[in-house]
Structure formats: C-alpha cells, structure tokens
C-alpha positions as CSV (number, residue, x, y, z in Angstrom):
1,M,145.3,150.8,135.1
2,A,145.9,148.3,132.3
3,R,145.0,149.4,128.8
4,T,143.5,147.0,126.3
5,K,145.2,146.8,122.9
6,P,143.1,147.9,120.0
7,P,142.4,145.2,117.3
8,P,145.0,145.1,114.6
9,A,144.3,147.2,111.5
10,P,143.6,145.3,108.4
11,P,146.3,145.3,105.7
12,P,146.2,148.4,103.4
13,H,144.6,146.6,100.5
14,A,142.6,143.9,102.4
15,G,139.3,143.0,100.8
16,L,136.0,142.5,102.6
17,A,136.4,138.8,103.0
18,E,139.9,139.2,104.5
19,T,138.7,141.9,106.8
20,A,135.8,139.7,108.0
21,M,138.3,136.9,108.7
22,L,140.6,139.2,110.6
23,F,137.9,140.4,113.0
24,D,136.3,136.9,113.2
25,L,133.1,138.1,111.7
26,A,130.5,135.8,110.2
27,P,131.4,134.9,106.5
28,L,129.7,137.0,103.9
29,D,126.8,135.4,102.1
30,P,128.1,134.4,98.6
31,Q,124.7,135.0,97.2
32,P,123.0,137.8,99.1
33,Q,119.4,138.6,98.3
34,T,119.0,140.9,95.4
35,L,117.2,144.3,95.3
36,G,113.5,143.8,95.3
37,T,113.5,140.4,97.0
38,D,111.8,141.8,100.2
39,G,108.9,143.2,98.1
40,H,108.6,139.9,96.1
41,R,108.5,137.9,99.3
42,A,105.9,140.2,100.9
43,R,103.7,139.9,97.8
44,M,103.9,136.1,98.0
45,R,103.0,136.1,101.7
46,T,99.9,138.3,100.9
47,R,98.8,135.9,98.1
48,L,99.2,132.9,100.5
49,L,97.3,134.6,103.3
50,T,94.5,135.9,101.1
51,G,94.2,133.2,98.5
52,G,95.3,130.1,100.4
53,P,97.9,127.5,99.3
54,D,96.3,127.1,95.8
55,A,97.3,130.7,95.1
56,L,101.0,129.6,94.9
57,A,102.7,127.4,92.3
58,D,105.0,124.6,93.4
59,H,108.2,126.6,92.9
60,E,106.7,129.5,94.9
61,M,105.8,127.2,97.8
62,L,109.4,125.9,97.8
63,E,110.8,129.4,97.6
64,M,108.7,130.5,100.6
65,V,109.7,127.5,102.7
66,L,113.4,128.0,101.8
67,F,113.6,131.7,102.5
68,L,112.5,131.0,106.0
69,A,115.6,128.8,106.4
70,L,117.9,130.7,104.1
71,P,116.8,134.4,104.7
72,R,119.9,136.0,103.0
73,R,119.6,134.0,99.8
74,D,117.5,134.4,96.7
75,T,115.7,131.0,96.9
76,K,113.8,131.2,93.7
77,P,116.5,129.5,91.6
78,L,117.0,126.9,94.3
79,G,113.2,126.1,94.3
80,R,113.3,125.6,90.5
81,T,116.4,123.4,90.7
82,L,114.7,121.1,93.2
83,L,111.6,120.8,91.0
84,S,113.8,120.0,88.0
85,V,115.6,117.2,90.0
86,F,112.6,115.7,91.9
87,G,109.6,116.5,89.8
88,D,107.0,118.2,92.0
89,F,106.5,119.7,95.4
90,A,105.4,116.5,97.1
91,S,108.4,114.6,95.7
92,V,110.8,117.3,96.9
93,I,109.7,117.3,100.5
94,A,109.5,113.5,100.6
95,A,113.0,113.1,99.1
96,P,115.6,111.4,101.4
97,P,117.7,113.9,103.3
98,A,120.9,112.5,101.7
99,D,119.5,113.2,98.2
100,L,118.5,116.7,99.2
101,M,121.9,117.5,100.7
102,R,123.4,116.8,97.2
103,I,121.7,119.9,95.8
104,D,124.2,122.7,95.7
105,G,123.2,125.6,98.0
106,L,120.5,123.8,100.0
107,G,122.6,122.7,102.9
108,E,121.5,121.3,106.3
109,A,119.2,124.3,107.0
110,G,117.3,124.1,103.7
111,T,117.1,120.3,104.0
112,A,115.7,120.5,107.5
113,A,113.1,123.0,106.5
114,L,111.8,120.7,103.7
115,K,111.7,117.7,106.1
116,L,109.9,119.8,108.6
117,V,107.2,120.5,106.1
118,Q,106.8,116.8,105.5
119,A,106.6,116.0,109.2
120,A,104.0,118.8,109.6
121,A,101.9,117.3,106.8
122,H,102.1,113.8,108.4
123,R,101.1,115.2,111.8
124,L,98.2,117.2,110.4
125,A,96.8,114.2,108.5
126,K,97.3,111.9,111.5
127,G,95.5,114.5,113.7
128,Q,92.5,114.5,111.4
129,I,92.0,110.7,111.6
130,R,92.3,110.7,115.4
131,R,89.3,112.9,115.8
132,Q,86.6,110.4,114.8
133,P,86.2,106.7,114.1
134,I,88.2,105.4,111.2
135,L,85.2,103.9,109.5
136,A,83.5,107.3,109.5
137,N,86.6,109.0,108.3
138,W,87.8,106.9,105.4
139,P,88.7,109.8,103.0
140,Q,91.0,111.3,105.6
141,L,92.5,107.8,106.3
142,T,93.4,107.4,102.6
143,D,94.8,110.9,102.5
144,Y,97.0,110.0,105.5
145,M,98.2,106.8,103.9
146,L,99.1,108.7,100.7
147,A,101.0,111.4,102.7
148,T,102.8,108.7,104.7
149,L,103.6,106.1,102.0
150,A,103.1,107.4,98.5
151,H,106.7,108.7,98.1
152,E,108.6,106.0,100.0
153,K,111.3,104.4,97.8
154,T,111.2,101.0,99.5
155,E,108.3,99.0,100.8
156,Q,107.1,100.0,104.3
157,C,104.4,98.2,106.3
158,R,102.3,100.1,108.9
159,V,99.7,98.9,111.3
160,L,97.0,101.2,112.6
161,Y,95.6,99.8,115.9
162,L,92.0,100.8,116.9
163,D,90.0,100.8,120.1
164,S,86.4,99.5,120.5
165,A,85.0,102.7,118.9
166,N,87.4,102.3,115.9
167,R,89.4,105.3,117.0
168,L,93.2,105.3,116.4
169,L,95.3,104.0,119.3
170,A,98.6,103.9,117.5
171,D,100.1,104.0,114.1
172,E,103.3,101.9,114.0
173,I,105.8,100.9,111.4
174,L,105.9,97.1,111.3
175,G,108.9,97.0,109.0
176,R,110.8,98.3,106.1
177,G,112.0,96.1,103.3
178,T,113.4,96.3,99.7
179,I,111.8,97.9,96.7
180,N,109.3,95.0,96.3
181,H,109.2,93.1,99.6
182,T,108.6,93.8,103.3
183,P,108.5,90.8,105.8
184,V,105.4,90.7,107.9
185,Y,105.3,88.7,111.1
186,P,101.7,88.0,112.3
187,R,103.0,87.1,115.8
188,E,104.5,90.6,116.2
189,V,101.4,92.3,114.8
190,I,99.1,90.5,117.3
191,R,101.4,90.8,120.2
192,R,101.5,94.5,119.9
193,G,97.7,94.7,119.5
194,L,97.3,92.8,122.7
195,E,99.7,95.2,124.5
196,L,97.6,98.2,123.3
197,H,94.3,96.5,124.1
198,A,93.3,97.0,120.5
199,V,90.2,95.3,119.2
200,A,90.9,95.9,115.5
201,F,93.6,97.1,113.1
202,V,94.2,98.3,109.6
203,L,97.3,97.0,107.7
204,A,98.9,99.2,105.1
205,H,101.9,99.0,102.8
206,N,103.2,100.7,99.7
207,H,104.3,99.4,96.2
208,P,107.1,101.7,95.1
209,S,106.8,100.2,91.6
210,G,103.6,102.0,91.2
211,T,101.6,98.9,90.6
212,P,98.5,98.9,92.8
213,H,97.4,95.3,92.4
214,P,97.9,93.0,95.4
215,S,100.4,90.3,94.8
216,R,99.7,86.7,95.5
217,E,102.0,86.9,98.6
218,D,100.1,90.0,99.8
219,I,96.8,88.0,99.6
220,V,98.2,84.9,101.3
221,M,99.8,86.9,104.1
222,T,96.7,88.9,104.7
223,K,94.4,85.9,105.0
224,A,96.9,84.2,107.4
225,L,97.2,87.3,109.5
226,R,93.4,87.8,109.7
227,A,92.8,84.2,110.8
228,A,95.5,84.4,113.5
229,A,94.2,87.7,114.8
230,Q,90.6,86.4,115.0
231,T,91.6,83.6,117.3
232,L,92.6,86.3,119.9
233,G,89.6,88.5,119.3
234,I,91.3,91.2,117.1
235,E,89.7,92.1,113.8
236,L,91.6,93.0,110.6
237,I,89.3,95.7,109.2
238,D,91.3,96.2,105.9
239,H,94.6,96.0,104.2
240,L,95.5,99.1,102.1
241,I,98.0,99.2,99.3
242,V,99.4,102.6,98.3
243,A,100.9,102.9,94.8
244,G,101.6,106.4,93.5
245,E,98.5,108.4,94.1
246,E,96.2,105.4,94.3
247,V,95.0,103.5,97.4
248,V,93.6,100.0,96.9
249,S,91.4,98.4,99.7
250,F,91.4,94.6,100.2
251,R,87.9,94.9,101.6
252,Q,86.6,96.8,98.6
253,Q,88.2,94.3,96.3
254,G,86.5,91.4,98.1
255,L,89.8,90.0,99.3
256,L,88.8,89.7,103.0
257,N,85.9,87.3,102.4
C-alpha cells in the first residue's frame, strides 16, 4: 500500500508569513481587526436597527458598508479617508470606480460594495416612481433625478417614457457628453418613444458645473424636441435640470409655453 509523504516541515526559524506560503495558506491580513471591533460593530448595528439611518454619521455608514466587504479589517480609518477625499457619503458612493480604486486599502471588494449601495439607492428610487403616475409623484421623481444625476462628473441626458396613465415605461440614457454639453437628437428620442408606445416623456439632464439655470441651447433644443414630438402625438411633459442638490423644471419656469 502506497504511503503519502507528509508535508515538508517549515525551516527552523520560519516566520508566520513564510509558513503560510509553504503550506499554500491564504495570506495573513496585514491589518487584522483589533480587539473590541466586534463589540463596536454590534453596537452600530443595534443603533441602525433601532434608530434608523439618521442614527449613524457618514463615517459610520461607510464603516458598516465596508466591513461587510472587508470583514477582517478595521474599516473606521478607511471610511474617514474616503470622506476626506470625496467630501460626504453621497459623493463617496457616487465616485467613479477608478477613483475609488486609488484609495489605499479599499481594493476591488470595497469598491464593489460602495457601488452596490449606489445601485441599490437608484433602484429603490426608481421603484418608488413606478408605483403611481409621475404627475402625482413629483417629489419622488425629483429625488430619483437627484440620486441618478446629481453626482455625475459629465453631462448625461435621460428620457423617462410614460404610458397613457403617466406611469413609467422606461428610463433610458439618451447620451453622455462633456462637462458642459450632451448632444440630443430629437429623432432618436421620438423613435424610441414610438417603439415603447409612449404617449409622453420627461427629459432630464445634469449641469456638473452646479449652475441650475437653463442655457440658451437647452431652451432651443427643448422647444424643437417638443414641437417634433407633438406632430407624432407624444407630449413632452417637462425638462428637468439637475445641478448639485437643486432640480429646475422647465414647466415651472414657464419655458414650455
């Protein structure tokens, strides 16, 4: 009967790292969680579950998100680093993956966790505006536009197509542009509306500069798009501009008359 050879013994003075390599073990965490971390995390979970999200500060929210992805690390310093670089919780989760990956210690797992939070926020806001007609759900619509566009670094144009009851059929990205310009092609907007059997739509785009006022080009393009859509029985209900934490409505500004 063949006998298997035992694994080789580590060298007499091998350290933990060398022993781990010899036996093909997972590498040791260079920053293992410190004593008391489990209790700290349990207390934060309790505060979240009993007091809701407002019970946690921005750095604590980030810490909780990150320790789900990086369970063996003390994620408190990492959360504070992210805030010092990007400013606030919303800006952190909205940051481009490439920018997040530059943060030492975050890695792919931490970056993916933050982008998952952003995706969940978008999906939740979108789900809320799907449940009832857009015109009866305007605060949720503006919240959705803020969640979707407020932190984009370049201009992005979106079209929300609606059915005969003003319920959302589709939310589609029409195009992405530069920091101050996105090309809009009325023919493409209308063609897609006809494919979806939409009877109305809302146009939305962001101003990364933070200036909420519509430009002359915005006004001219909107009027041309509205006129073209009307000839085919599709109504432009509004054009929204998102700038920072502000949403400007063309309809409210009297720019659709």
